[in-house]
C-alpha angles and dihedrals in degrees: 000000000000099000095054090047088052094054091044091053093048091051091047094052090047090054091048090051091058119102094219095064114101122226090248092057090044089058090048091051093048090053092048089051091049091048093048091054091058093067095046089049091050091052092052092050093049092049091051091051092050090054093048095045094047092051090047096048100037102027088228139098120261116234113252093215090056091057090044093052095049092046092049093047092050090051091050092053091046092048097054089042090054093054087092089069092069090073090065117099092234089058097045103284094248112177113245090225088065096057094082089053090052092050091052092049093046092050090048091053090047089059091056098259124119112238088201133022091247093054124096114207102156114137093040135159093014095057096048089046092051090049092050090049093051092044092053093045090050093050093048090049091052090052090051087051092051092047096053095031131025140276092258091052091050092048091052088050093053089048089055089055092066100067090033089059091051091052089048091050090052088076119082101256121179115274091004107060122197123316122210114262118226121205088229090070093054091048090047092050090049092049093047093046089051089051094045093051091045092050092051094047092050090049091051092050092050090050091050091049093049091051092048091048089051094052091047094053092045089051093050090053090059 
């Protein structure tokens, strides 16, 4: 989903900004970022095709919440299925027998109790519930954007959320504090917004030309 991609990208950019990262590792991180964007782009294209095919075959509009539910359910199944990967050395080498213990500790922290003395779970479960509500609303809004726009328009919108998130995190939020703001994020936001506005203007111009051309041809037939 978009929200997970956003946090992954932010973490990646923060790593690239560190002085301790070698050029070789920077190249690897860039390739990982490019590869991760492929799966998101494919999901947008598939969803756009689903909306278009459903409208063409049934002459009706597909409910956005239906698409969101099936996507979230598939993600849930895939997430639990991919838990086996954490046992591999490249992903940390966590023992599968310890996963149950992690789940118990996570649920304990979610209820607002500290599993260990060094943990800090104050604000739970209100803060996690607020995050889930915002995340769900954001994903549904993106599907609305895809339904009434296009996959490319949705992808540009998600790209704009990355620098916007960094600007939001620059404020001293409860439990989070303020994060340092880098000028690269402001430049990236300006660049993305210029591309977003330009894309929308070009799309509107094409639609107007198509409508004008259709009216002209229809008049010639008369």
